[in-house]
C-alpha positions in Angstrom: -83.6 8.5 68.7 -85.5 9.3 71.7 -87.9 7.1 73.6 -91.0 9.0 72.5 -90.3 8.6 68.8 -89.4 5.0 69.4 -92.6 4.5 71.3 -94.6 6.1 68.4 -92.8 4.0 65.8 -93.5 0.9 67.8 -97.2 1.9 68.0 -97.4 2.4 64.3 -95.6 -0.9 63.7 -98.1 -2.7 66.0 -101.1 -0.9 64.5 -99.8 -1.5 61.0 -99.2 -5.2 61.8 -102.7 -5.5 63.3 -104.2 -3.7 60.3 -102.3 -6.0 57.9 -103.3 -9.1 59.9 -106.9 -7.9 59.9 -106.8 -7.2 56.1 -105.2 -10.6 55.4 -107.9 -12.3 57.7 -110.8 -10.4 55.9 -109.3 -11.1 52.5 -108.9 -14.8 53.4 -112.4 -14.9 54.7 -113.7 -13.3 51.5 -111.8 -15.9 49.4 -113.0 -18.7 51.6 -116.5 -17.4 51.2 -116.2 -17.3 47.4 -114.4 -20.6 47.2 -116.8 -22.2 49.7 -119.8 -21.2 47.5 -117.9 -22.5 44.5 -117.3 -25.8 46.4 -121.0 -26.1 47.2 -121.9 -25.2 43.6 -119.5 -27.9 42.4 -121.0 -30.4 44.8 -124.5 -29.6 43.5 -123.3 -29.8 39.9 -121.6 -33.2 40.7 -124.8 -34.5 42.2 -126.8 -33.3 39.2 -124.3 -35.0 36.8 -124.6 -38.2 38.8 -128.4 -38.1 38.6 -128.1 -37.5 34.8 -125.7 -40.4 34.5 -128.1 -42.7 36.4 -131.0 -41.6 34.2 -129.0 -42.2 31.0 -127.9 -45.6 32.2 -131.6 -46.5 32.9 -132.6 -45.2 29.4 -129.7 -47.2 27.8 -130.9 -50.4 29.6 -134.5 -49.9 28.4 -133.2 -49.1 24.9 -131.0 -52.2 24.9 -134.0 -54.4 26.0 -136.1 -52.8 23.3 -133.4 -53.5 20.7 -133.3 -57.1 21.7 -137.1 -57.4 21.4 -137.0 -55.7 18.0 -134.3 -58.1 16.9 -136.4 -61.1 18.0 -139.4 -59.7 16.2 -137.4 -59.2 13.0 -136.0 -62.8 13.3 -139.6 -64.1 13.4 -140.8 -62.2 10.4 -140.6 -63.8 6.9 -139.2 -61.8 4.0 -141.5 -59.9 1.6 -140.9 -62.6 -1.1 -143.2 -64.8 1.0 -146.3 -62.6 0.7 -147.9 -64.5 -2.1 -147.0 -67.8 -0.4 -148.7 -66.6 2.8 -152.0 -65.7 1.0 -151.8 -69.0 -0.9 -151.3 -70.9 2.4 -154.3 -69.3 3.9 -156.4 -70.5 0.9 -154.9 -74.0 1.0 -155.5 -74.3 4.8 -159.1 -73.0 4.4 -159.8 -75.7 1.8 -158.3 -78.4 4.0 -160.6 -77.6 6.9 -163.8 -77.3 4.8 -164.0 -73.6 4.0 -163.6 -71.9 0.6 -162.0 -68.6 -0.1 -164.4 -66.7 -2.3 -162.2 -63.7 -2.7 -158.8 -62.3 -1.6 -158.1 -58.7 -2.3 -154.4 -58.3 -2.5 -152.7 -55.6 -0.5 -154.8 -52.4 -0.4 -152.1 -50.5 1.2 -148.6 -51.0 2.3 -146.5 -49.0 4.7 -142.8 -49.4 5.2 -140.2 -48.5 7.7 -136.6 -49.2 7.2 -137.0 -52.7 8.7 -140.6 -53.7 8.5 -143.3 -53.6 5.8 -146.9 -54.4 6.3 -149.8 -54.8 4.0 -153.6 -54.9 4.6 -155.8 -57.3 2.7 -159.4 -58.4 2.8 -160.8 -61.9 2.1 -164.2 -63.5 2.0 -164.6 -67.1 3.2 -167.6 -69.4 3.0 -168.2 -72.6 5.0 -170.9 -75.1 6.0 -170.5 -74.2 9.7 -168.5 -71.7 11.8 -165.9 -74.3 12.8 -163.8 -74.0 9.6 -163.8 -70.2 9.9 -162.6 -70.5 13.5 -159.9 -72.9 12.4 -158.6 -70.5 9.8 -158.6 -67.7 12.3 -156.6 -70.0 14.7 -154.1 -70.8 11.9 -153.6 -67.0 11.4 -153.1 -66.6 15.1 -150.4 -69.3 15.3 -148.8 -68.4 12.0 -145.1 -67.5 11.9 -146.0 -64.1 10.5 -147.2 -61.3 12.8 -150.8 -60.8 11.8 -153.4 -58.3 13.1 -157.0 -59.1 12.4 -158.4 -55.7 12.0 -162.0 -56.5 11.3 -164.1 -59.7 11.0 -167.8 -60.1 10.3 -169.5 -63.5 10.2 -172.9 -63.8 8.6 -175.4 -66.6 8.2 -177.5 -66.8 5.0 -180.1 -69.6 5.2 -180.8 -69.4 1.5 -177.3 -70.8 0.8 -177.6 -74.5 1.3 -174.0 -75.6 0.8 -172.1 -72.9 2.6 -174.5 -70.7 4.7 -171.8 -69.1 6.8 -169.6 -66.4 5.4 -166.8 -64.3 7.0 -165.3 -61.1 5.8 -161.9 -60.7 7.3 -159.6 -57.7 7.1 -156.0 -58.4 8.2 -152.7 -56.8 8.3 -149.5 -58.9 7.9 -146.0 -57.8 8.6 -142.7 -58.9 7.0 -139.1 -57.8 6.7 -138.4 -55.0 4.3 -136.4 -55.9 1.2 -133.9 -53.2 2.1 -130.7 -54.9 3.4 -127.4 -53.6 4.4 -126.0 -54.4 1.0 -128.7 -52.4 -0.8 -128.3 -49.4 1.5 -124.6 -49.0 0.4 
């Protein structure tokens, strides 16, 4: 082989090696660019997942606190079997403080969830002064049952000599539903 052909072969070998090195470098750069974007996308995705995890942990904490509160409320509520006892105890207490219950309308409506039932009732009470009415309202406030006084109107009728004060009270009382785990099965 002569020197000219060897020189040309060497040139092609060098140019070919440079072209191959340049191709490998460009291909590596392209892969690094693709993988780099994937890496940054994965980092953003990881950060998003961490934020979602923190949010879910916060929601779980609030839900847990709400569940504890609900459990405490349910422990405080009497069972539905005590409804008539509750209305009777209001009448007894009213009599003991000097008021008379003229009328109690038994539950007008009842709404029920899977754990709590409530009923709404109206009663009319008469008394010599406002004090017995206020005492009955205080008893309702401190009763074991959760009671919402929805409406109250107090009137004075001077033509009534024995009990000139009257109160119309609409209340809503809550109690545990009769549905238990055994009856659900």
